[in-house]
MARKOLMI-810977 format. One record per residue: residue in one letter; x, y, z of N, C-alpha, C, CB in turn. Coordinates in steps of 0.02 Angstrom, whole numbers, padded with zeros to 5 digits, always signed. Glycine has a CB too. Example, Ala and Ser with C-alpha at 12.3 -4.5 7.8 and 13.67 -1.06 7.14 Angstrom:
! residues 2
A+00660-00284+00390+00615-00225+00390+00660-00165+00390+00565-00224+00452 S+00642-00112+00354+00684-00053+00357+00645+00002+00394+00704-00030+00286 
END
This chain:
! residues 329
M+06202+08605+01024+06231+08644+00984+06268+08608+00931+06267+08685+01019 R+06265+08634+00883+06324+08585+00802+06334+08656+00803+06286+08529+00700 F+06410+08640+00754+06468+08677+00728+06497+08626+00683+06520+08703+00785 H+06482+08671+00619+06507+08615+00564+06476+08548+00555+06575+08597+00577 K+06412+08540+00590+06388+08462+00599+06425+08420+00646+06394+08424+00534 L+06470+08453+00699+06481+08417+00748+06443+08445+00821+06555+08412+00749 D+06400+08399+00867+06381+08412+00918+06437+08436+00974+06344+08361+00930 L+06453+08491+00982+06474+08524+01033+06478+08495+01095+06444+08570+01038 N+06406+08446+01121+06427+08423+01187+06469+08372+01188+06377+08407+01225 Q+06475+08326+01124+06527+08290+01129+06589+08285+01131+06524+08269+01108 L+06615+08350+01127+06684+08369+01133+06715+08367+01227+06687+08454+01094 V+06673+08370+01265+06683+08349+01317+06687+08253+01343+06635+08389+01344 I+06659+08235+01289+06654+08166+01297+06716+08139+01261+06587+08138+01268 L+06738+08169+01208+06804+08161+01179+06864+08168+01211+06811+08198+01135 D+06870+08232+01255+06913+08229+01290+06937+08191+01341+06912+08263+01301 A+06864+08165+01360+06883+08099+01433+06897+08048+01396+06815+08069+01495 L+06876+08028+01324+06892+07965+01302+06983+07978+01285+06836+07944+01229 L+06992+08013+01247+07070+08024+01220+07102+08020+01291+07089+08107+01174 S+07099+08064+01348+07125+08063+01418+07146+08006+01435+07082+08082+01465 E+07072+07966+01432+07073+07895+01494+07083+07826+01461+06990+07885+01540 R+07090+07849+01379+07092+07796+01333+07079+07729+01352+07149+07795+01305 S+06993+07749+01379+06951+07683+01400+06869+07721+01399+06980+07645+01493 V+06852+07668+01384+06762+07687+01363+06748+07700+01444+06698+07603+01317 G+06766+07641+01482+06730+07626+01560+06763+07686+01583+06751+07546+01611 R+06819+07698+01594+06843+07752+01638+06828+07811+01611+06913+07751+01651 A+06801+07827+01559+06776+07895+01529+06711+07905+01539+06785+07902+01458 A+06665+07839+01558+06604+07849+01577+06611+07881+01638+06564+07794+01578 R+06631+07835+01702+06649+07851+01763+06669+07942+01762+06713+07798+01783 R+06719+07953+01739+06737+08009+01758+06677+08078+01723+06816+08009+01733 L+06628+08051+01682+06584+08083+01663+06516+08077+01691+06587+08074+01608 Y+06510+08021+01741+06465+08001+01765+06389+07980+01720+06465+08045+01809 L+06436+07943+01656+06385+07933+01617+06381+07843+01616+06398+07976+01542 S+06322+07812+01602+06334+07756+01580+06388+07721+01527+06287+07749+01566 Q+06395+07661+01532+06445+07659+01464+06423+07633+01413+06504+07626+01469 P+06363+07614+01393+06333+07605+01358+06321+07676+01315+06289+07573+01387 A+06309+07729+01355+06297+07790+01321+06375+07815+01307+06247+07844+01369 T+06421+07784+01344+06481+07839+01305+06506+07794+01234+06568+07857+01370 S+06486+07726+01234+06494+07681+01195+06459+07718+01116+06458+07612+01231 C+06401+07740+01132+06366+07778+01092+06401+07846+01049+06315+07797+01135 A+06414+07870+01096+06457+07939+01085+06505+07920+01060+06479+07983+01140 L+06549+07892+01077+06620+07865+01025+06599+07846+00952+06659+07786+01058 S+06533+07809+00945+06519+07785+00887+06502+07846+00831+06463+07737+00899 R+06476+07898+00871+06466+07955+00825+06532+07994+00823+06406+08002+00847 L+06559+07990+00854+06631+08030+00843+06669+08025+00812+06667+08035+00876 R+06671+07943+00810+06703+07891+00769+06677+07925+00675+06664+07797+00799 E+06618+07917+00678+06575+07919+00617+06579+08004+00593+06490+07888+00638 Y+06603+08049+00630+06597+08110+00616+06666+08131+00591+06570+08146+00674 F+06734+08102+00626+06791+08096+00631+06818+08074+00558+06803+08055+00686 E+06794+08008+00543+06800+07952+00493+06858+07902+00521+06819+07982+00414 D+06861+07919+00593+06928+07893+00606+06906+07847+00682+06993+07965+00615 D+06943+07782+00681+06927+07747+00754+06935+07777+00800+06958+07697+00772 L+06993+07827+00798+06992+07871+00867+07022+07821+00919+06908+07898+00893 L+06993+07767+00948+07024+07722+00986+07036+07664+00968+07000+07716+01032 V+07087+07612+00977+07096+07557+00932+07122+07512+00983+07144+07570+00867 M+07113+07435+00986+07139+07387+01026+07207+07384+01003+07104+07323+01024 V+07243+07380+01063+07330+07362+01040+07334+07319+01093+07400+07430+01041 G+07344+07250+01097+07335+07196+01142+07278+07196+01190+07390+07190+01177 K+07288+07214+01261+07243+07202+01310+07217+07277+01318+07276+07165+01375 A+07248+07335+01291+07229+07391+01294+07212+07432+01244+07263+07414+01321 Q+07174+07493+01255+07167+07547+01199+07205+07598+01201+07106+07575+01194 A+07211+07620+01129+07283+07679+01123+07256+07706+01059+07382+07643+01114 L+07265+07762+01062+07247+07822+01010+07265+07817+00946+07275+07882+01026 T+07231+07832+00895+07251+07846+00821+07309+07886+00810+07199+07881+00785 P+07335+07877+00748+07366+07951+00764+07332+08015+00753+07424+07961+00728 L+07261+08024+00731+07206+08088+00714+07194+08081+00792+07124+08076+00647 A+07188+08047+00828+07158+08064+00891+07228+08104+00918+07128+07990+00940 C+07282+08068+00923+07341+08111+00955+07340+08181+00928+07416+08079+00938 E+07332+08195+00874+07325+08266+00840+07260+08294+00879+07313+08261+00747 L+07210+08270+00885+07148+08333+00916+07173+08315+00995+07035+08312+00896 Q+07206+08292+01042+07195+08277+01093+07210+08361+01127+07235+08210+01112 Q+07268+08384+01125+07292+08451+01136+07244+08508+01129+07344+08461+01092 P+07237+08506+01048+07182+08555+01039+07095+08565+01063+07183+08553+00978 I+07081+08501+01079+07027+08501+01097+07025+08514+01196+07001+08432+01062 R+07079+08485+01219+07088+08520+01289+07091+08574+01295+07132+08508+01322 D+07116+08611+01235+07133+08683+01253+07069+08720+01251+07187+08716+01202 V+07036+08701+01190+06964+08737+01188+06921+08729+01239+06927+08718+01135 L+06913+08663+01289+06873+08669+01341+06910+08715+01413+06852+08593+01355 L+06973+08702+01400+07009+08776+01443+06979+08833+01447+07071+08804+01416 Q+06980+08854+01365+06958+08936+01360+06886+08947+01394+06953+08965+01272 V+06846+08896+01354+06779+08898+01380+06753+08893+01452+06753+08853+01351 Q+06812+08849+01502+06813+08855+01566+06817+08922+01596+06859+08821+01585 T+06876+08944+01562+06904+09027+01584+06834+09054+01571+06979+09073+01528 I+06791+09078+01516+06733+09128+01497+06678+09114+01541+06708+09121+01423 T+06685+09039+01565+06616+09045+01607+06629+09066+01677+06576+08974+01611 R+06704+09060+01706+06717+09096+01769+06724+09161+01777+06767+09077+01794 I+06715+09197+01721+06744+09270+01721+06680+09312+01751+06770+09297+01638 R+06696+09365+01793+06626+09392+01830+06663+09453+01848+06587+09344+01902 P+06611+09505+01853+06624+09581+01860+06680+09588+01897+06570+09621+01891 S+06667+09565+01974+06707+09557+02031+06726+09506+02047+06687+09575+02077 F+06776+09490+02104+06787+09423+02131+06801+09447+02212+06856+09377+02089 D+06769+09414+02241+06780+09405+02315+06804+09348+02347+06728+09415+02344 P+06860+09342+02369+06897+09304+02385+06877+09258+02468+06957+09347+02377 T+06849+09296+02488+06820+09277+02548+06750+09222+02547+06803+09346+02579 T+06720+09243+02485+06668+09199+02478+06680+09151+02424+06609+09234+02468 S+06747+09136+02389+06750+09087+02345+06775+09018+02397+06804+09113+02279 A+06742+08954+02330+06750+08907+02378+06796+08854+02316+06668+08878+02418 R+06839+08880+02286+06889+08857+02232+06914+08812+02257+06940+08900+02207 H+06939+08752+02211+06983+08726+02246+07042+08709+02175+06947+08660+02296 F+07094+08717+02221+07142+08728+02147+07213+08667+02188+07177+08852+02124 T+07234+08644+02122+07279+08592+02139+07348+08621+02112+07256+08520+02107 L+07410+08621+02147+07465+08629+02133+07516+08597+02132+07475+08657+02151 E+07586+08596+02101+07639+08537+02113+07695+08574+02102+07638+08469+02066 S+07730+08545+02175+07799+08589+02180+07830+08523+02213+07802+08673+02234 S+07918+08543+02205+07939+08493+02253+07928+08504+02338+08013+08485+02238 D+07960+08443+02360+07942+08460+02446+07971+08507+02456+07961+08415+02505 N+08024+08537+02440+08052+08589+02471+08024+08661+02473+08108+08590+02449 V+07985+08651+02416+07943+08729+02401+07888+08717+02445+07911+08749+02314 I+07852+08650+02463+07781+08650+02520+07834+08673+02579+07727+08552+02539 L+07891+08632+02612+07912+08676+02677+07915+08754+02676+07982+08655+02697 V+07970+08779+02615+07991+08854+02631+07935+08907+02607+08063+08872+02593 F+07888+08882+02575+07843+08939+02537+07783+08912+02547+07855+08956+02456 L+07746+08846+02513+07669+08842+02500+07658+08842+02586+07635+08762+02447 Q+07678+08832+02625+07655+08805+02691+07634+08885+02721+07723+08756+02741 E+07677+08929+02718+07650+08997+02730+07619+09029+02675+07700+09040+02752 A+07602+08999+02617+07561+09012+02571+07475+09007+02583+07584+08969+02522 V+07482+08941+02596+07420+08911+02606+07392+08938+02692+07432+08818+02594 R+07439+08952+02736+07416+08985+02800+07376+09062+02784+07487+08997+02851 Q+07425+09085+02742+07381+09168+02722+07332+09137+02682+07427+09241+02669 A+07326+09119+02638+07258+09091+02599+07203+09073+02646+07271+09023+02555 A+07204+09040+02703+07143+09032+02740+07125+09092+02801+07149+08960+02772 L+07167+09136+02796+07156+09199+02823+07110+09224+02788+07207+09239+02827 R+07114+09237+02725+07110+09282+02680+07034+09251+02627+07192+09287+02641 A+07067+09184+02622+06988+09155+02585+06973+09078+02615+06995+09145+02482 P+06941+09099+02663+06946+09034+02707+06888+08976+02696+06942+09057+02785 L+06872+08985+02634+06825+08945+02587+06866+08891+02552+06789+08993+02532 M+06913+08921+02514+06955+08885+02460+07002+08830+02502+07007+08945+02414 E+06997+08790+02453+07049+08714+02458+07097+08699+02430+07028+08659+02443 F+07150+08669+02425+07204+08654+02399+07230+08583+02426+07247+08709+02410 D+07242+08571+02354+07287+08494+02359+07357+08506+02311+07231+08414+02318 L+07395+08507+02346+07474+08508+02359+07498+08444+02327+07498+08510+02442 R+07526+08427+02280+07562+08363+02247+07639+08382+02226+07518+08339+02174 L+07672+08336+02245+07738+08334+02227+07734+08321+02138+07778+08272+02274 L+07808+08378+02136+07826+08366+02036+07845+08281+02027+07923+08425+01998 G+07835+08274+01964+07803+08207+01948+07864+08203+01866+07689+08212+01933 A+07836+08149+01853+07872+08168+01777+07823+08168+01734+07928+08118+01746 R+07764+08171+01756+07706+08205+01714+07665+08272+01726+07658+08159+01713 S+07715+08312+01779+07687+08366+01796+07687+08427+01729+07726+08386+01861 K+07731+08419+01687+07717+08451+01616+07657+08431+01582+07771+08436+01569 E+07636+08360+01572+07567+08358+01559+07519+08367+01589+07553+08320+01545 H+07536+08384+01657+07473+08402+01697+07462+08469+01686+07477+08389+01773 L+07495+08527+01685+07505+08577+01655+07475+08587+01585+07565+08581+01657 D+07505+08564+01545+07469+08549+01465+07400+08533+01453+07500+08489+01432 S+07373+08485+01518+07301+08477+01503+07268+08511+01542+07275+08414+01505 G+07288+08555+01597+07238+08596+01634+07222+08542+01704+07162+08616+01577 D+07246+08504+01708+07241+08443+01764+07258+08473+01827+07295+08378+01751 M+07310+08526+01834+07314+08566+01880+07324+08639+01872+07354+08544+01912 E+07312+08690+01921+07309+08753+01911+07390+08786+01890+07275+08783+01977 L+07418+08779+01955+07491+08797+01961+07550+08745+01955+07498+08826+02024 L+07599+08761+01929+07665+08716+01945+07711+08771+01976+07704+08675+01872 I+07765+08757+02020+07807+08793+02038+07869+08753+02035+07790+08822+02095 C+07905+08764+02004+07969+08724+01970+08030+08756+01968+07960+08706+01901 P+08104+08740+01961+08154+08778+01945+08144+08824+01887+08205+08738+01935 D+08167+08883+01869+08167+08901+01810+08189+08856+01763+08197+08950+01806 F+08256+08823+01762+08284+08786+01705+08225+08733+01691+08362+08748+01723 A+08175+08711+01721+08129+08657+01721+08070+08674+01702+08123+08628+01779 A+08060+08742+01682+07989+08767+01659+07966+08724+01604+07990+08844+01634 V+07903+08744+01582+07860+08707+01548+07857+08765+01496+07791+08680+01587 P+07886+08744+01413+07877+08792+01365+07805+08817+01361+07898+08766+01301 G+07806+08873+01323+07728+08895+01309+07676+08894+01365+07698+08849+01256 H+07682+08918+01409+07653+08930+01468+07678+08995+01510+07662+08869+01505 P+07643+09058+01544+07674+09105+01578+07687+09088+01633+07647+09157+01582 M+07753+09117+01664+07778+09109+01720+07811+09174+01759+07820+09060+01709 E+07811+09168+01835+07832+09231+01857+07867+09205+01918+07774+09287+01869 P+07952+09250+01933+07988+09212+01959+07968+09231+02047+08062+09223+01926 L+07973+09187+02088+07925+09176+02156+08003+09203+02193+07883+09073+02179 Y+08060+09163+02205+08117+09188+02239+08168+09157+02222+08115+09186+02303 E+08236+09160+02253+08292+09140+02220+08323+09086+02287+08343+09213+02192 E+08357+09044+02254+08357+08979+02299+08447+08960+02267+08273+08905+02274 S+08473+08942+02323+08562+08909+02309+08557+08850+02355+08642+08968+02339 F+08625+08818+02355+08645+08766+02396+08696+08785+02444+08667+08714+02357 S+08660+08716+02522+08711+08736+02555+08719+08657+02601+08694+08814+02597 C+08772+08647+02610+08788+08590+02658+08758+08584+02741+08865+08592+02661 A+08729+08538+02744+08700+08529+02820+08732+08460+02843+08609+08525+02823 V+08764+08470+02916+08805+08429+02930+08769+08400+02998+08875+08459+02931 W+08765+08354+03039+08766+08337+03098+08804+08382+03156+08788+08278+03092 T+08777+08404+03197+08831+08457+03251+08888+08415+03279+08787+08492+03330 G+08870+08350+03277+08929+08320+03315+08966+08282+03261+08906+08270+03379 H+08972+08313+03206+09024+08271+03147+09084+08264+03178+09040+08310+03072 P+09122+08214+03149+09196+08211+03198+09241+08256+03163+09238+08128+03206 T+09231+08277+03104+09286+08321+03072+09255+08375+03049+09325+08291+03017 V+09196+08389+03028+09175+08470+03004+09163+08506+03058+09109+08480+02958 R+09183+08570+03066+09157+08606+03135+09121+08673+03071+09243+08639+03215 D+09164+08731+03097+09140+08787+03064+09137+08813+02979+09174+08828+03097 R+09177+08751+02960+09196+08762+02891+09191+08695+02849+09269+08792+02888 L+09197+08697+02781+09188+08623+02748+09244+08648+02691+09093+08595+02714 D+09283+08609+02685+09344+08619+02616+09333+08561+02576+09435+08619+02638 V+09339+08589+02496+09325+08512+02453+09349+08457+02471+09348+08508+02388 A+09400+08449+02505+09432+08372+02523+09365+08334+02573+09522+08380+02579 Q+09370+08382+02618+09323+08347+02666+09244+08344+02623+09319+08397+02747 Y+09222+08376+02587+09168+08381+02534+09159+08298+02507+09194+08438+02465 F+09223+08293+02472+09220+08218+02424+09239+08156+02471+09282+08218+02353 D+09291+08172+02520+09292+08106+02576+09217+08085+02606+09343+08128+02648 C+09191+08142+02628+09128+08115+02661+09076+08074+02637+09097+08158+02678 G+09034+08035+02663+08978+08008+02634+08935+08055+02621+08950+07961+02668 H+08891+08033+02567+08833+08092+02545+08773+08054+02564+08829+08119+02454 V+08711+08108+02558+08653+08076+02556+08626+08110+02499+08614+08078+02618 G+08595+08054+02457+08567+08085+02388+08491+08070+02397+08601+08047+02313 L+08452+08103+02330+08393+08106+02327+08362+08050+02248+08381+08190+02330 A+08320+08028+02276+08273+07989+02219+08199+07988+02233+08293+07910+02213 W+08182+08029+02179+08091+08035+02181+08062+07974+02180+08053+08073+02116 P+07986+07975+02182+07977+07911+02184+07957+07892+02093+07915+07895+02248 D+07959+07952+02049+07962+07903+01975+08026+07890+01954+07929+07936+01910 G+08072+07894+02000+08147+07849+01974+08195+07924+01960+08133+07786+01878 R+08173+07972+01958+08222+08026+01934+08271+08033+01998+08181+08104+01912 R+08347+08049+01998+08390+08058+02020+08439+08120+02022+08403+08018+02007 V+08428+08154+01960+08465+08199+01943+08447+08266+01972+08468+08198+01880 T+08479+08278+02017+08455+08357+02044+08512+08399+02014+08452+08370+02140 V+08501+08485+02032+08550+08518+02007+08641+08512+02026+08523+08577+02021 D+08626+08502+02097+08704+08494+02141+08739+08423+02096+08690+08469+02251 A+08684+08389+02086+08717+08306+02047+08744+08331+01990+08654+08236+02020 H+08711+08368+01945+08737+08382+01876+08779+08414+01882+08702+08408+01831 V+08806+08457+01912+08876+08493+01923+08924+08459+01935+08880+08535+01971 V+08903+08420+02006+08966+08384+02017+08977+08323+01975+08970+08365+02088 E+08946+08303+01923+08948+08248+01875+09000+08285+01814+08862+08225+01847 I+08980+08331+01783+09011+08376+01742+09071+08413+01763+08968+08417+01725 G+09083+08402+01821+09158+08430+01836+09193+08370+01858+09164+08490+01897 R+09173+08304+01852+09209+08245+01851+09217+08211+01916+09271+08258+01825 H+09177+08251+01957+09217+08232+02028+09153+08178+02041+09232+08309+02099 K+09149+08138+02101+09116+08097+02113+09103+08079+02189+09139+08057+02079 R+09029+08082+02217+09011+08086+02284+08985+08009+02290+08954+08150+02301 R+09005+07980+02351+09000+07927+02388+08928+07924+02423+09056+07927+02434 Q+08881+07903+02387+08808+07914+02407+08801+07856+02446+08752+07920+02348 E+08798+07862+02529+08790+07808+02559+08701+07785+02568+08831+07820+02625 V+08667+07854+02575+08596+07842+02592+08550+07876+02522+08577+07885+02675 I+08509+07855+02491+08457+07886+02454+08400+07892+02481+08446+07860+02400 A+08370+07958+02484+08310+07975+02522+08263+08000+02481+08320+08020+02574 P+08215+08011+02478+08145+08000+02454+08132+08072+02441+08090+07963+02508 N+08146+08125+02477+08125+08196+02486+08179+08223+02520+08059+08207+02524 F+08163+08286+02518+08236+08344+02554+08215+08330+02616+08240+08445+02538 A+08179+08331+02650+08166+08344+02726+08203+08268+02757+08066+08356+02747 L+08184+08218+02717+08216+08170+02742+08302+08169+02731+08182+08116+02714 M+08325+08191+02681+08394+08197+02681+08420+08227+02730+08415+08223+02634 A+08381+08274+02762+08420+08313+02818+08417+08263+02888+08378+08397+02832 E+08376+08222+02889+08382+08184+02953+08414+08112+02942+08309+08177+02987 M+08433+08111+02876+08487+08053+02869+08551+08058+02874+08486+08025+02816 V+08577+08126+02906+08659+08137+02913+08634+08140+03001+08707+08227+02863 L+08587+08134+03025+08589+08141+03095+08629+08096+03142+08527+08138+03115 G+08686+08111+03173+08716+08040+03214+08786+08010+03165+08641+07966+03218 T+08796+08052+03115+08813+08014+03069+08886+08077+03033+08733+07990+03016 S+08948+08040+02992+08972+08095+02967+08968+08117+02892+09029+08091+02985 R+08898+08101+02878+08873+08109+02819+08865+08183+02812+08812+08069+02810 I+08863+08213+02744+08837+08276+02699+08790+08264+02665+08879+08305+02654 A+08734+08320+02675+08655+08306+02620+08684+08404+02610+08530+08274+02681 T+08682+08387+02529+08664+08447+02511+08597+08482+02484+08701+08454+02475 L+08587+08533+02518+08508+08532+02508+08504+08620+02491+08454+08500+02592 P+08447+08637+02458+08419+08692+02442+08421+08752+02510+08348+08670+02418 T+08459+08793+02506+08484+08827+02567+08421+08859+02621+08534+08891+02539 R+08382+08888+02587+08322+08884+02620+08282+08827+02666+08291+08896+02578 V+08287+08762+02637+08251+08707+02667+08332+08682+02713+08208+08642+02597 A+08386+08685+02709+08433+08674+02779+08423+08717+02826+08506+08678+02772 L+08418+08757+02809+08385+08815+02867+08339+08799+02912+08349+08870+02838 K+08282+08783+02868+08211+08769+02905+08226+08711+02956+08147+08744+02849 M+08275+08653+02921+08267+08603+02962+08322+08602+03001+08256+08544+02933 A+08366+08641+03015+08412+08658+03075+08379+08705+03114+08481+08685+03058 E+08320+08707+03124+08275+08745+03167+08264+08690+03202+08212+08782+03140 R+08238+08632+03206+08201+08585+03231+08267+08528+03262+08144+08558+03168 L+08329+08522+03211+08366+08481+03215+08432+08491+03238+08363+08460+03170 P+08478+08434+03272+08555+08461+03268+08590+08466+03211+08596+08424+03303 L+08580+08522+03182+08628+08520+03113+08654+08584+03098+08591+08497+03045 R+08711+08590+03074+08747+08643+03069+08748+08670+02973+08824+08618+03108 V+08720+08696+02954+08721+08730+02902+08781+08779+02868+08673+08758+02914 L+08825+08764+02817+08891+08771+02798+08876+08794+02716+08938+08695+02812 P+08925+08836+02700+08922+08858+02637+08940+08795+02580+08971+08919+02635 C+08925+08789+02544+08954+08716+02504+09029+08735+02474+08897+08689+02428 P+09072+08702+02480+09127+08711+02455+09142+08722+02376+09156+08664+02479 I+09108+08673+02340+09103+08693+02273+09046+08721+02239+09116+08646+02242 E+09078+08769+02181+09024+08819+02167+08969+08786+02129+09051+08881+02128 L+08900+08798+02151+08850+08761+02115+08769+08831+02114+08834+08667+02170 P+08754+08816+02053+08719+08878+02019+08663+08899+02077+08679+08856+01935 H+08650+08966+02092+08578+09000+02110+08537+08976+02066+08571+09078+02108 F+08473+08969+02066+08409+08970+02019+08341+09004+02048+08390+08893+02002 H+08294+09011+02015+08232+09034+02045+08182+09000+02053+08211+09078+02019 Q+08147+08973+02098+08090+08947+02093+08015+08993+02051+08082+08930+02166 V+08009+08954+01990+07951+09009+01969+07867+08984+01956+07978+09043+01893 L+07827+09025+01957+07756+08987+01964+07732+09005+01888+07697+09021+02034 Q+07701+08955+01878+07666+08932+01811+07611+08926+01815+07681+08878+01783 W+07561+08944+01750+07492+08913+01758+07475+08921+01672+07432+08961+01821 H+07434+08875+01657+07402+08871+01596+07373+08917+01534+07364+08848+01613 K+07417+08937+01494+07408+08996+01455+07352+09022+01440+07432+08992+01405 F+07274+08973+01448+07216+08999+01443+07164+09007+01493+07196+08973+01402 L+07209+08992+01544+07193+09024+01617+07214+09090+01656+07214+08981+01656 E+07230+09122+01592+07259+09192+01623+07193+09249+01642+07316+09231+01558 R+07156+09246+01617+07105+09279+01656+07055+09256+01682+07084+09316+01631 D+07071+09198+01726+07015+09149+01782+07044+09221+01838+07046+09028+01815 P+06978+09245+01853+07001+09297+01909+07010+09244+01993+06923+09371+01916 A+07000+09196+01995+07017+09160+02060+07090+09158+02064+06988+09086+02065 L+07101+09131+02003+07180+09109+01982+07222+09170+01984+07188+09075+01903 G+07192+09212+01961+07231+09276+01975+07258+09316+02031+07202+09313+01955 W+07201+09290+02073+07212+09316+02163+07253+09283+02169+07159+09305+02228 L+07243+09200+02177+07286+09154+02195+07360+09165+02175+07262+09095+02171 R+07382+09183+02117+07444+09204+02096+07471+09259+02121+07444+09210+02036 A+07436+09316+02134+07447+09391+02174+07469+09367+02236+07375+09445+02186 L+07440+09326+02271+07449+09298+02340+07531+09281+02338+07397+09224+02355 L+07537+09224+02297+07595+09195+02305+07644+09252+02278+07598+09125+02269 L+07649+09298+02218+07695+09320+02207+07706+09387+02272+07691+09332+02133 E+07656+09413+02318+07667+09439+02371+07718+09406+02417+07612+09447+02397 I+07703+09342+02435+07740+09300+02486+07810+09284+02475+07708+09240+02495 G+07813+09267+02397+07871+09258+02375+07928+09322+02374+07857+09234+02314 Q+07908+09366+02367+07945+09441+02360+07970+09452+02436+07886+09512+02333 A+07907+09442+02500+07922+09462+02549+07978+09410+02598+07859+09478+02573 M+08003+09363+02542+08044+09311+02576+08130+09337+02587+08038+09240+02525 P+08156+09325+02648+08213+09368+02654+08272+09344+02586+08245+09356+02740 A+08305+09386+02581+08351+09372+02520+08410+09303+02550+08400+09459+02498 L+08447+09283+02504+08478+09230+02530+08547+09261+02542+08476+09166+02483 A+08550+09335+02543+08615+09355+02570+08613+09364+02635+08641+09411+02542 A+08553+09372+02668+08526+09375+02725+08517+09315+02767+08474+09402+02716 L+08511+09264+02734+08513+09216+02767+08582+09167+02796+08473+09190+02734 G+08638+09186+02750+08686+09141+02742+08690+09078+02715+08702+09135+02784 G+08739+09052+02716+08729+08976+02689+08760+08991+02597+08620+08946+02696 G+08750+08939+02577+08746+08955+02499+08823+08931+02472+08729+09049+02482 S+08827+08923+02429+08892+08912+02397+08956+08955+02400+08878+08910+02337 V+09011+08941+02369+09076+08975+02393+09055+09047+02322+09173+08906+02384 A+09028+09048+02288+09012+09100+02252+08975+09159+02281+08980+09075+02205 A+08961+09229+02246+08935+09265+02307+08846+09250+02288+08966+09362+02311 P+08818+09252+02338+08749+09245+02339+08700+09302+02303+08735+09240+02409 G+08669+09270+02248+08612+09299+02206+08639+09296+02122+08595+09386+02234 R+08720+09271+02122+08739+09285+02050+08726+09229+02012+08810+09305+02040 R+08679+09231+01971+08681+09183+01919+08734+09144+01892+08663+09209+01876 R+08738+09074+01885+08797+09056+01830+08775+09026+01772+08849+09008+01854 A+08815+09032+01730+08793+09021+01654+08799+08929+01633+08857+09076+01599 A+08825+08894+01683+08803+08827+01676+08735+08826+01701+08846+08777+01711 K+08723+08771+01640+08627+08754+01644+08628+08674+01667+08572+08762+01545 P+08579+08669+01712+08578+08593+01722+08534+08548+01664+08543+08580+01798 A+08539+08497+01676+08491+08463+01624+08436+08464+01630+08495+08406+01613 A+08385+08461+01578+08311+08476+01584+08280+08411+01645+08270+08468+01494 T+08310+08360+01646+08281+08321+01687+08313+08337+01766+08291+08247+01658 A+08339+08384+01787+08377+08387+01836+08306+08424+01889+08455+08433+01814 A+08307+08416+01939+08248+08466+01988+08289+08483+02056+08163+08415+02013 A+08255+08532+02088+08269+08548+02150+08220+08564+02193+08307+08591+02151 
END
């Protein structure tokens, strides 16, 4: 089918070429031969009167026009995808949809673990690919490469709808045999002790608590850097170190490890974990069902006040200080 002399079938090929920036990789993604994909690129170049892909050194790069085309073409294909999935009714018990979700490991531990269990009971044929937040999470949501993103409210991706899932705060986890800390932790002890820090695989290190400490002109001595929140808790065992963790994660880890969870002696902001999806997938019936399930589970989670722990300020209170955009939790 042609529209303004453009073969609309070529849009799928163009989307793959612009995303992969390689004729070979685009061909493999589309299950086409490389010569067929090269011919399609030639036709697209003729239509747009632009090279679209050019060699820069040993790699291919997008031309300025191709950069401008990339997001609109992806958006059009997402809207078409949604149209093809609309049905008069949706039955989760027979749906075999595959969903990709990105979140931090602490969300997987305290929230998605239960969500996936509930989904298995209500939609036994559905499949879930759980991935960790990273530097390209925004890009993945914009492109539709994942269906759902769960992240702190301050790190939400602009331009896409979102719903709050649950509130979170920070607490301190110490080994039950800690030589100086017992049932409370004061500011002096907090900064005198060594700490376990966090570094994600893509190199980001600024968590919410670290940002607040930095702007308060304090410095924590980070004796160990761990790759995720769960291992942060493990790294305090048998030591005098402190791990500043999301409260729900700290309590979850204390269920199986000899940990004491204490209120943090410095004021740290509470925040919400939010659920986001692509604006053009709003009417996807299967995605709508899954969103409703996640919101239901989030609303059923115990309030922070009932959990204990948290910072020295009253649980549930939001602070005005906003962490940097690169921060995460």
